[in-house]
C-alpha angles and dihedrals in degrees: 000000000000124000114234122211106247108208103166120082133186123250093256092057091043091055089049092052091047091055091045090050089055090063095037093251102120124101125238091256093049091055092048092051092045093050089051091050092051090058092070104022116077094180091058091044090054088046091052092047093051092044091053092048092050092048090049093051091047092050091050095048122098096219113150123202123231111254119248097256092055092045090053092047092050090047092052092048090049093049090047092052092046091052091050091048092052094053094048 
């Protein structure tokens, strides 16, 4: 039994590879298969274009995350307020 090189991938796999590529987690062959898929699938081309645009916007943003201590404090305050609301 010989193994055939499967080049075509379904859209679900193409979107997964697109997402993995965004974070530099896709393999060389995944990228090749993905690019071949994009040649004939307009929906996936649109998805990849939107995904790249979103990644670019996020990378350019100056959003800062809350540190762990403040997150924990906020979580505790929220849980306290939630408990008080449930008893009233």
